[in-house]
C-alpha positions in Angstrom: 0.1 0.1 -0.1 1.6 3.6 -0.8 2.9 5.4 1.8 0.5 8.1 3.1 -2.8 6.0 2.1 -5.1 4.6 4.7 -8.1 2.7 3.1 -10.8 0.8 5.1 -11.6 -2.7 4.4 -14.9 -3.1 2.7 -16.6 -4.5 5.8 -16.1 -1.1 7.4 -18.1 1.0 4.6 -21.4 0.8 6.0 -22.6 4.2 5.5 -24.1 5.7 2.4 -21.3 8.1 1.3 -17.8 7.0 0.9 -15.3 10.0 1.1 -11.4 10.4 0.3 -9.6 13.1 2.0 -6.1 14.4 0.6 -4.2 16.9 2.4 -0.5 17.0 3.2 -0.9 18.7 6.7 -1.6 15.8 9.0 -3.3 17.9 11.4 -5.9 19.4 9.2 -6.3 16.0 7.3 -7.0 14.4 11.0 -9.3 17.0 11.6 -11.3 16.5 8.5 -11.7 12.7 8.8 -12.8 13.1 12.7 -15.3 15.8 11.5 -16.8 14.0 8.9 -16.8 10.4 10.8 -19.3 12.4 13.3 -21.8 12.5 10.5 -24.1 9.5 10.5 -24.2 9.1 6.7 -20.7 9.8 5.9 -17.7 7.5 6.0 -14.1 8.4 5.3 -12.9 5.2 3.5 -9.5 6.5 2.5 -7.0 9.4 3.6 -3.7 10.4 1.4 -1.1 13.0 2.4 -0.1 13.6 -1.5 -1.9 14.8 -4.4 -0.2 11.6 -6.4 -1.7 9.2 -4.3 -5.4 10.2 -5.2 -5.8 8.1 -8.2 -4.6 4.9 -6.5 -6.6 5.5 -3.3 -9.6 6.1 -5.3 -9.3 3.0 -7.3 -8.8 0.8 -4.4 -11.6 2.3 -2.2 -14.0 3.7 -4.9 -15.3 6.7 -3.2 -18.2 8.5 -4.0 -16.7 12.1 -3.1 -12.9 13.1 -3.1 -12.1 16.1 -0.6 -8.9 17.5 -2.3 -6.5 20.2 -1.0 -5.7 22.7 -3.6 -2.1 22.8 -2.6 -1.3 19.0 -2.5 2.1 17.8 -2.4 3.8 16.7 -5.7 0.2 17.2 -7.7 -1.8 20.0 -7.0 -5.4 19.7 -6.1 -7.1 20.7 -9.5 -4.6 18.5 -11.7 -5.5 15.5 -9.2 -9.1 16.3 -9.6 -9.0 16.2 -13.3 -7.0 13.1 -13.2 -9.7 11.5 -10.8 -12.6 12.7 -13.3 -10.7 10.9 -16.0 -10.1 7.7 -14.0 -13.1 7.4 -12.1 -16.0 10.0 -13.4 -18.5 8.5 -10.5 -16.4 10.3 -8.0 -17.5 13.5 -7.4 -14.6 16.1 -6.1 -14.6 18.9 -3.7 -11.5 21.3 -3.7 -10.6 23.1 -0.2 -8.5 26.3 -0.5 -7.1 28.8 1.9 -6.8 31.6 -0.8 -9.7 32.9 -2.6 -7.7 33.8 -6.0 -9.8 34.5 -9.1 -7.5 32.3 -11.3 -7.6 29.4 -9.4 -11.5 29.6 -9.2 -11.7 29.7 -12.9 -9.4 26.7 -13.2 -11.7 24.9 -10.7 -14.7 25.4 -13.0 -12.8 24.6 -16.1 -11.6 21.1 -14.4 -15.3 20.6 -13.7 -14.8 20.1 -9.9 -18.2 19.5 -8.3 -17.3 21.7 -5.2 -15.0 24.5 -4.3 -14.9 25.6 -0.8 -12.7 28.0 1.4 -10.9 26.1 4.4 -12.8 28.3 6.9 -15.8 26.7 5.9 -17.9 25.4 8.8 -17.7 21.6 9.3 -21.4 21.2 8.9 -21.2 23.2 5.5 -18.6 20.6 4.3 -20.7 17.9 5.2 -23.6 19.6 3.5 -21.3 20.3 0.4 -20.4 16.5 0.5 -23.9 15.4 0.1 -24.7 18.2 -2.4 -22.1 17.2 -4.9 -23.3 13.4 -4.3 -26.3 14.1 -5.5 -25.1 15.7 -8.6 -25.2 19.3 -7.7 -22.5 22.0 -7.8 -21.5 23.6 -4.7 -19.2 26.8 -4.9 -18.6 29.0 -2.0 -20.4 32.1 -2.5 -17.5 34.3 -2.0 -15.5 32.5 -4.5 -18.3 32.6 -6.9 -18.2 36.5 -6.4 -14.6 36.8 -6.6 -14.6 34.7 -10.0 -17.5 36.8 -11.3 -16.1 40.3 -10.5 -12.9 39.4 -12.5 -14.5 39.8 -16.0 -13.6 38.3 -19.4 -10.0 37.9 -20.5 -9.0 41.3 -22.5 -5.9 39.6 -24.1 -5.8 37.9 -27.5 -4.9 34.5 -28.1 -1.5 35.6 -29.3 -1.1 38.2 -26.5 -1.6 35.2 -23.8 1.0 32.8 -25.7 3.4 35.9 -25.5 2.5 36.7 -21.8 2.8 32.9 -20.9 6.4 32.8 -22.1 7.1 35.9 -20.1 5.8 34.0 -17.2 8.4 31.3 -17.9 11.2 34.1 -17.8 12.0 34.1 -21.6 13.4 37.3 -22.9 11.8 38.8 -26.2 14.1 37.2 -28.6 13.4 33.9 -27.0 9.8 34.3 -27.3 9.8 35.7 -31.0 12.3 32.5 -32.0 9.6 30.0 -30.1 6.5 31.8 -31.6 8.3 32.4 -35.2 7.8 36.2 -34.5 10.1 39.2 -35.1 11.4 40.5 -31.8 9.9 43.8 -32.5 6.5 42.1 -32.8 6.9 40.4 -29.6 7.6 44.1 -27.8 4.6 45.5 -29.5 2.5 42.5 -28.0 4.1 43.1 -24.9 3.2 46.8 -24.8 -0.2 46.3 -25.7 -0.6 43.7 -22.7 0.8 45.9 -20.2 -1.7 48.7 -21.4 -4.8 46.5 -21.4 -4.0 45.0 -17.8 -3.3 48.5 -16.6 0.0 47.0 -15.5 3.2 48.8 -14.4 5.5 46.6 -16.5 5.4 43.0 -18.1 6.2 41.3 -14.6 3.1 42.9 -13.2 1.1 42.2 -16.2 2.0 38.5 -15.5 0.9 38.9 -11.9 -2.4 40.2 -13.0 -3.0 37.7 -15.7 -2.1 34.8 -13.2 -4.2 36.1 -10.6 -7.4 36.5 -12.8 -6.8 33.0 -14.2 -6.0 34.3 -17.8 -2.8 32.3 -18.0 -2.0 29.1 -15.9 
């Protein structure tokens, strides 16, 4: 059995909804297990301390709902959720996050997660969310939904996004020009336009704004 995986035997799965928890912080993971086990209709059948263990645990324990920390080790929560959806479509996912970043919220919606909640969510609300997503509903924290709504549409063109992605990776204009088969002057023009559109101070600030808004990964 992989390190960090705890899976109940089939005989222990007496409750209606089976839950998997993935969080690399042992105290938080233990608290989540204890809180959900207090609910008469929920049973935590597996817990892992790394995102890359989610798939193996899910295949072994066949949970109805997986609660995954956004910042799980090795594989981030959204990547793990996407992989889980592809590997075990019947398992719904709830992402927990401590930070309300618009870009992350948009990525979560694009990854088709079933639930997205702040870690400050009361325990009873989390239990309700598990029941809700298990029944086919999507449960998004109202604060997170408002943040995603307020960000608005991406003002950048597809080519501008491509250029900014390269900037985010540390590429210089000549390197971007070679990668995208553009002239250096054209790349500089794109960067100037991006800075203006995003009301940024410079290209580094433009990367920050676009990343937080979810316009570049």
